[in-house]
KELO-568819 format. One record per residue (C-alpha): residue number from 1; residue in one letter; x, y, z. Coordinates in Angstrom, 3 decimals, padded with zeros to 6 digits. Example, Ala and Ser with C-alpha at 12.3 -4.5 7.8 and 13.67 -1.06 7.14 Angstrom:
residues 2
 pos code       px       py       pz
   1    A  012.300 -004.500  007.800
   2    S  013.670 -001.060  007.140
end
This chain:
residues 408
 pos code       px       py       pz
   1    M  011.658 -017.782  067.660
   2    D  015.078 -019.037  069.040
   3    R  018.230 -017.443  066.716
   4    V  022.099 -017.801  067.593
   5    L  024.417 -015.315  066.172
   6    V  027.876 -016.279  065.390
   7    F  030.427 -013.197  065.817
   8    E  033.902 -012.897  064.868
   9    D  036.147 -010.989  067.584
  10    P  039.379 -008.986  067.048
  11    A  041.539 -011.917  067.931
  12    V  040.187 -013.982  064.814
  13    S  042.827 -011.687  063.021
  14    Q  045.406 -013.538  064.900
  15    L  044.266 -017.011  063.465
  16    A  045.754 -015.487  059.850
  17    P  046.383 -016.807  057.346
  18    I  043.706 -019.344  057.903
  19    T  041.126 -016.792  058.706
  20    T  042.443 -013.975  056.312
  21    S  040.461 -015.256  053.627
  22    R  037.508 -017.182  055.547
  23    P  035.122 -016.342  058.657
  24    G  036.419 -018.151  062.057
  25    H  033.084 -020.202  061.842
  26    S  034.508 -022.035  058.459
  27    I  037.664 -023.741  059.920
  28    L  037.666 -027.157  059.190
  29    C  039.111 -029.092  062.138
  30    G  038.229 -032.735  063.519
  31    G  036.115 -033.144  060.247
  32    N  033.636 -030.307  061.260
  33    R  033.375 -026.642  061.131
  34    L  031.833 -024.764  064.000
  35    L  029.225 -023.684  061.492
  36    D  028.137 -027.699  061.465
  37    W  027.698 -027.708  064.860
  38    L  025.671 -024.452  065.222
  39    R  023.315 -025.716  062.700
  40    R  022.564 -028.715  064.819
  41    L  021.364 -026.724  067.459
  42    G  017.740 -026.613  065.794
  43    A  017.579 -022.611  065.575
  44    P  018.323 -020.443  062.594
  45    V  021.862 -019.229  062.476
  46    L  023.475 -015.664  061.492
  47    A  026.835 -014.554  061.122
  48    A  028.440 -011.172  061.630
  49    V  031.525 -011.467  059.883
  50    R  034.295 -008.890  058.936
  51    P  033.589 -006.258  056.025
  52    H  035.839 -007.879  053.428
  53    L  034.057 -011.546  053.924
  54    R  030.672 -010.229  053.507
  55    G  030.072 -010.497  049.901
  56    V  031.267 -013.845  049.647
  57    L  029.261 -014.786  052.561
  58    A  026.286 -013.401  050.930
  59    E  026.592 -015.750  047.891
  60    D  028.110 -018.746  049.364
  61    A  025.589 -018.817  052.581
  62    P  022.601 -016.216  052.064
  63    D  020.703 -017.806  055.096
  64    L  023.699 -016.596  057.318
  65    T  022.936 -012.942  056.457
  66    G  019.970 -010.810  057.301
  67    D  018.820 -009.719  060.576
  68    G  016.686 -010.897  063.507
  69    Q  016.572 -011.100  067.056
  70    V  019.168 -013.472  068.503
  71    N  018.894 -015.418  071.976
  72    L  022.638 -016.859  071.827
  73    M  025.693 -015.352  070.647
  74    V  028.648 -017.288  069.956
  75    N  032.425 -016.765  069.251
  76    A  033.138 -017.513  065.407
  77    C  036.854 -018.863  066.994
  78    L  035.191 -021.538  069.338
  79    V  036.694 -024.753  068.963
  80    P  034.354 -027.319  067.027
  81    S  033.750 -029.830  069.562
  82    R  031.240 -031.900  071.011
  83    Q  031.822 -030.857  074.369
  84    N  031.410 -027.008  073.167
  85    F  028.242 -027.749  071.101
  86    E  026.697 -029.556  074.306
  87    T  027.442 -026.574  076.376
  88    L  025.560 -024.279  073.692
  89    R  022.868 -026.679  073.338
  90    T  022.249 -026.323  077.203
  91    L  022.687 -022.318  076.986
  92    L  020.267 -021.882  074.165
  93    R  017.748 -024.556  076.326
  94    E  018.007 -022.802  079.598
  95    Q  018.070 -019.295  078.375
  96    R  019.698 -017.889  081.526
  97    P  021.216 -014.459  080.864
  98    C  025.108 -015.033  081.392
  99    V  028.573 -014.333  079.726
 100    V  030.763 -017.161  079.145
 101    R  034.472 -016.323  078.929
 102    A  037.776 -018.221  077.797
 103    G  040.358 -016.280  079.279
 104    D  039.931 -012.642  078.715
 105    R  037.708 -013.304  075.490
 106    L  033.841 -013.536  075.216
 107    A  033.112 -016.990  074.333
 108    A  029.288 -016.982  074.395
 109    V  026.626 -014.642  075.508
 110    V  022.839 -015.208  076.303
 111    P  021.731 -011.765  076.546
 112    A  018.890 -010.627  079.067
 113    R  016.750 -009.630  076.132
 114    P  016.963 -010.704  072.753
 115    R  019.368 -008.470  070.832
 116    L  019.115 -007.654  067.196
 117    A  021.817 -009.120  065.157
 118    S  022.471 -005.997  063.138
 119    T  023.387 -004.034  066.408
 120    V  026.837 -006.769  066.841
 121    P  029.513 -005.008  064.747
 122    A  032.441 -007.182  063.415
 123    P  034.787 -007.674  064.695
 124    W  032.933 -007.478  067.905
 125    S  035.050 -006.303  071.411
 126    G  032.475 -008.079  073.635
 127    A  031.375 -004.739  074.853
 128    L  028.054 -005.359  076.448
 129    D  025.209 -002.614  076.996
 130    E  023.809 -004.455  079.848
 131    P  025.682 -006.050  082.903
 132    L  025.516 -009.908  082.857
 133    P  026.690 -012.409  085.130
 134    E  029.580 -014.347  084.465
 135    S  029.046 -018.220  084.131
 136    T  031.178 -020.500  086.324
 137    Q  029.617 -023.445  085.391
 138    H  029.944 -023.434  081.764
 139    Q  033.218 -023.737  080.117
 140    L  034.206 -023.188  076.448
 141    S  037.483 -023.304  074.260
 142    L  038.571 -021.139  071.833
 143    F  041.285 -021.131  068.938
 144    E  043.953 -018.624  069.982
 145    Y  046.903 -019.047  067.191
 146    P  046.833 -021.034  063.974
 147    H  048.923 -024.053  065.694
 148    D  045.907 -024.334  067.860
 149    V  043.800 -025.979  064.865
 150    V  046.328 -028.428  064.236
 151    R  046.714 -029.624  067.790
 152    W  042.848 -029.664  068.121
 153    N  042.363 -031.680  064.834
 154    M  044.077 -034.482  066.350
 155    L  042.276 -034.174  069.687
 156    L  038.937 -033.969  068.462
 157    L  038.874 -036.296  065.298
 158    P  038.158 -039.745  066.765
 159    D  035.122 -038.211  068.770
 160    S  034.030 -036.534  065.621
 161    L  033.965 -039.543  063.634
 162    Q  032.178 -041.632  066.404
 163    D  029.798 -038.667  066.473
 164    R  029.198 -038.799  062.704
 165    L  028.520 -042.569  062.669
 166    A  026.077 -042.131  065.734
 167    T  023.952 -039.753  063.923
 168    H  024.642 -040.354  060.011
 169    G  025.561 -044.191  060.304
 170    D  023.019 -045.267  057.479
 171    S  024.967 -043.093  054.977
 172    Y  027.743 -045.242  055.261
 173    C  028.600 -049.044  054.172
 174    E  031.371 -050.594  056.462
 175    Q  033.240 -051.915  053.228
 176    R  036.139 -053.384  055.813
 177    P  036.370 -053.636  059.541
 178    G  036.483 -049.834  060.551
 179    L  036.634 -048.566  057.239
 180    F  033.153 -046.528  056.558
 181    V  032.252 -045.439  052.624
 182    A  029.427 -043.409  051.519
 183    P  027.886 -044.237  048.142
 184    G  029.572 -043.851  044.956
 185    V  033.194 -044.349  046.533
 186    K  035.811 -046.339  044.342
 187    I  038.308 -047.992  046.162
 188    A  040.995 -050.169  044.323
 189    E  041.282 -053.843  045.603
 190    S  045.005 -053.079  046.602
 191    M  044.359 -050.368  048.923
 192    V  045.640 -051.416  052.461
 193    C  043.967 -049.833  055.638
 194    D  044.652 -049.977  059.302
 195    T  042.036 -049.003  061.565
 196    S  043.055 -050.265  064.914
 197    A  043.382 -046.647  066.187
 198    G  040.212 -045.447  064.757
 199    P  037.931 -045.440  061.929
 200    I  038.332 -043.999  058.852
 201    L  035.256 -042.339  056.923
 202    V  035.332 -041.725  053.160
 203    E  032.631 -039.575  051.696
 204    Q  030.479 -039.507  049.018
 205    G  032.476 -039.608  045.329
 206    A  035.812 -040.058  046.420
 207    S  038.175 -042.619  044.741
 208    I  041.196 -044.199  046.316
 209    G  044.112 -045.383  043.719
 210    P  046.138 -048.777  043.797
 211    H  048.344 -049.370  046.560
 212    T  047.434 -046.663  048.700
 213    F  047.742 -046.863  052.468
 214    L  044.915 -045.318  055.090
 215    S  045.555 -045.349  058.834
 216    G  042.687 -044.325  060.987
 217    P  041.620 -041.954  062.655
 218    G  040.862 -040.263  059.138
 219    W  038.411 -038.433  057.255
 220    I  038.356 -038.315  053.444
 221    G  035.859 -035.478  051.812
 222    A  033.353 -035.745  049.233
 223    N  034.778 -036.247  045.397
 224    T  038.312 -036.025  046.801
 225    R  041.087 -038.474  044.709
 226    L  043.850 -040.218  046.572
 227    I  046.682 -040.946  044.227
 228    E  048.086 -044.361  043.551
 229    H  050.697 -045.224  046.423
 230    A  049.575 -042.432  048.511
 231    S  050.218 -042.825  052.426
 232    I  047.320 -041.292  054.507
 233    K  048.360 -041.595  057.902
 234    D  046.111 -041.155  061.165
 235    G  045.117 -038.128  061.979
 236    C  044.358 -036.416  058.535
 237    C  041.259 -034.612  057.742
 238    I  040.994 -033.719  054.112
 239    G  038.233 -031.911  052.611
 240    H  035.935 -031.853  049.575
 241    T  037.535 -032.118  045.957
 242    V  040.897 -032.416  046.993
 243    K  043.804 -034.495  045.185
 244    I  046.180 -036.033  047.306
 245    G  049.527 -038.273  046.912
 246    G  052.696 -038.869  048.653
 247    E  052.801 -039.040  052.439
 248    V  050.399 -037.079  054.571
 249    E  049.975 -037.368  058.584
 250    A  048.133 -035.565  060.812
 251    S  047.120 -032.458  058.517
 252    I  043.956 -030.502  057.572
 253    I  043.420 -029.834  054.212
 254    E  040.402 -027.598  052.855
 255    G  038.580 -027.963  049.508
 256    Y  039.911 -027.890  046.281
 257    S  043.691 -028.067  047.195
 258    N  046.251 -030.318  045.455
 259    K  049.312 -032.148  046.786
 260    Q  049.169 -034.540  043.896
 261    H  052.880 -035.600  043.833
 262    Y  055.396 -037.282  046.134
 263    G  056.495 -035.523  049.129
 264    F  055.499 -035.310  052.929
 265    L  053.309 -033.106  054.504
 266    G  053.053 -033.415  058.279
 267    H  050.895 -031.993  061.196
 268    S  050.077 -028.838  058.850
 269    Y  047.056 -027.003  057.878
 270    L  046.390 -025.991  054.348
 271    G  043.758 -023.598  053.065
 272    S  041.752 -024.096  049.652
 273    W  043.161 -023.575  046.232
 274    I  046.690 -024.583  047.425
 275    N  048.932 -026.480  044.967
 276    L  052.221 -028.000  046.313
 277    G  054.514 -028.868  043.886
 278    A  056.321 -032.202  043.081
 279    G  058.710 -033.107  045.711
 280    T  057.323 -030.278  048.298
 281    C  058.074 -031.254  051.810
 282    N  057.621 -029.873  055.216
 283    S  059.585 -030.389  058.619
 284    D  057.247 -031.195  061.653
 285    L  060.148 -031.980  064.222
 286    K  063.148 -030.236  065.331
 287    N  066.462 -031.573  065.245
 288    T  066.868 -031.381  069.041
 289    Y  063.263 -032.979  069.604
 290    G  062.385 -030.077  071.548
 291    E  059.278 -028.003  071.723
 292    I  058.421 -025.885  068.617
 293    N  058.155 -022.074  068.894
 294    M  056.077 -020.027  066.268
 295    E  056.473 -016.426  065.288
 296    Y  053.204 -014.526  065.101
 297    G  053.383 -010.876  064.012
 298    G  057.149 -010.453  065.009
 299    R  056.164 -012.287  068.482
 300    R  057.702 -015.790  069.585
 301    V  054.903 -017.998  071.082
 302    A  055.347 -021.526  072.455
 303    S  052.943 -023.687  070.605
 304    G  053.353 -026.554  073.201
 305    M  053.780 -028.928  070.652
 306    Q  056.624 -031.254  069.715
 307    F  055.356 -031.871  066.097
 308    M  054.125 -028.519  064.332
 309    G  054.473 -028.465  060.457
 310    C  053.416 -025.512  058.345
 311    V  050.336 -023.266  057.698
 312    I  049.334 -022.301  054.131
 313    G  046.801 -019.898  053.439
 314    D  044.408 -020.052  050.406
 315    Y  045.507 -019.710  046.944
 316    A  049.221 -020.429  047.918
 317    K  051.546 -022.264  045.544
 318    T  055.110 -024.020  045.772
 319    A  057.533 -025.028  043.289
 320    I  059.052 -028.313  042.909
 321    N  061.290 -029.480  045.264
 322    T  060.469 -027.065  047.928
 323    G  061.241 -027.299  051.636
 324    I  059.406 -025.683  054.460
 325    F  060.937 -025.608  057.760
 326    T  059.266 -026.284  060.827
 327    G  056.456 -024.025  062.483
 328    K  056.449 -021.660  059.398
 329    L  053.522 -019.752  057.998
 330    V  052.878 -018.970  054.207
 331    G  050.370 -016.111  053.602
 332    V  047.329 -016.293  051.193
 333    G  048.290 -016.090  047.496
 334    S  052.276 -016.373  047.808
 335    M  054.382 -018.722  045.527
 336    V  057.294 -019.940  047.041
 337    Y  060.437 -021.685  045.814
 338    G  063.749 -023.321  047.355
 339    F  064.047 -023.356  050.836
 340    V  061.349 -021.526  053.194
 341    T  063.451 -020.601  056.338
 342    T  061.192 -017.796  057.568
 343    N  057.333 -016.966  057.752
 344    V  056.177 -015.775  054.162
 345    P  053.923 -012.891  053.766
 346    S  050.802 -013.061  051.742
 347    F  050.951 -011.940  048.141
 348    V  054.760 -012.380  047.371
 349    N  056.819 -014.404  045.468
 350    Y  059.306 -015.708  048.148
 351    A  062.640 -017.205  046.775
 352    R  064.873 -015.994  049.222
 353    L  067.410 -018.704  048.463
 354    F  067.911 -016.705  045.487
 355    G  067.675 -013.492  046.871
 356    Q  064.258 -012.605  045.616
 357    V  061.194 -011.669  047.170
 358    S  058.684 -009.407  045.337
 359    E  055.269 -008.618  045.366
 360    I  052.326 -009.946  043.378
 361    P  049.693 -007.726  042.191
 362    P  046.315 -008.736  043.168
 363    D  045.203 -008.728  039.231
 364    V  047.552 -011.418  038.987
 365    L  046.368 -013.562  041.369
 366    I  042.720 -012.908  039.922
 367    A  044.092 -014.072  036.576
 368    T  045.397 -017.106  038.389
 369    Q  042.491 -017.737  040.383
 370    K  040.341 -017.785  036.955
 371    R  042.164 -020.335  035.433
 372    M  042.027 -022.540  038.670
 373    F  038.335 -022.305  038.874
 374    Q  037.673 -023.130  035.160
 375    R  039.916 -026.243  035.835
 376    R  037.246 -027.253  038.506
 377    K  034.400 -025.983  036.437
 378    V  033.625 -023.106  039.094
 379    E  032.439 -020.068  038.208
 380    Q  034.625 -016.853  039.230
 381    R  032.287 -013.962  040.374
 382    E  032.737 -010.746  041.258
 383    C  032.749 -011.317  044.775
 384    D  035.720 -013.637  044.692
 385    Q  037.626 -011.078  042.565
 386    Q  037.015 -008.357  045.203
 387    L  038.036 -010.729  047.978
 388    I  041.401 -010.889  046.495
 389    R  041.737 -007.249  046.173
 390    D  040.664 -006.688  049.597
 391    M  043.016 -009.431  051.238
 392    H  045.854 -007.499  049.355
 393    R  044.994 -004.309  050.803
 394    L  044.588 -005.800  054.283
 395    T  047.952 -007.618  054.416
 396    I  050.175 -004.798  053.251
 397    D  051.742 -004.740  056.820
 398    E  052.542 -008.335  056.260
 399    R  055.063 -007.155  053.465
 400    Q  056.577 -004.536  055.531
 401    L  059.498 -007.093  055.972
 402    T  062.218 -006.170  058.401
 403    G  065.735 -006.821  056.598
 404    E  063.746 -007.434  053.345
 405    Q  063.581 -005.281  050.564
 406    L  060.490 -005.990  048.290
 407    S  060.776 -005.051  044.529
 408    L  057.604 -003.668  043.443
end
């Protein structure tokens, strides 16, 4: 039986804070995750993830755990595009032993002999125990930095939505030209939409309040609520069980996050279980209109993008009227106040405007998580608590701030 293994390489950590709390194969981009495409290959999928993610993976996706012989190994940082999917489908069908690289990283491997999934560590450096030819015929693209997720989302969304309509069109009703809704969707009569640049898909159980504006292409996840007077502009990919108000443009918002009040969010990525306080805004354009540079691990990286907002990790919170400067990262579990002028490490109270940056103990976040879960009728499990403890330990280097003194 053909099996596919999705593995994480060392560079998956370079996508933090997105991948601090989730496997690379679970990044939402363009309305899909890599795992969604892999399941469409028609072969069972196994996953090799970093040790701190294994407990949650076993609870949330037990079908991805276990062992078995695999015929195709895929990098978890692969961009979830139809083009990559077609390449993987060809590799699986042809079964010609080879390696496919994206730059100096291993993107996919077809082994000469089926390989046991348990023999692939995570993260995997890509060291092969057999010589394999490198394929020049096939090309695959990988996420390298967090801003790539935002950039690819805008590129992928139109094609991904058309693919969804082509494969699951019967699941939607075209309520207005270009506006496709699944069963159980509630839409106020005063809602206005513009689908001239692409369709808008709204999943089951979502609701769209009075006097909202939607511009395509866009995807609204199941059971998500768009608050009255919200303005959801083109390029938005909003996950399930999210509450959204104010103005949002060209952004990804993962499940269970809240941006319920007024304020602008543009060209950004928000993880899960985030809450943005009323009036929180981010900048996604420099005053010089120049290319935005990002800072990763103390290194300056050119994004190649004129518009790039912020990347916020799971469980982060902002106070009212928080202002996040262009191209900033906010780590998992952090709480930010005032102006965010630098990257924010994970697990800190960040109030530099008031001269305060202090560490948040994991037990504080565990207690907060329990309250948040209860509000959404989600059970807090031991693996959820352990993930928080592990993330706190793994991000200790982030909190060794140059020129900052953490009060512990």
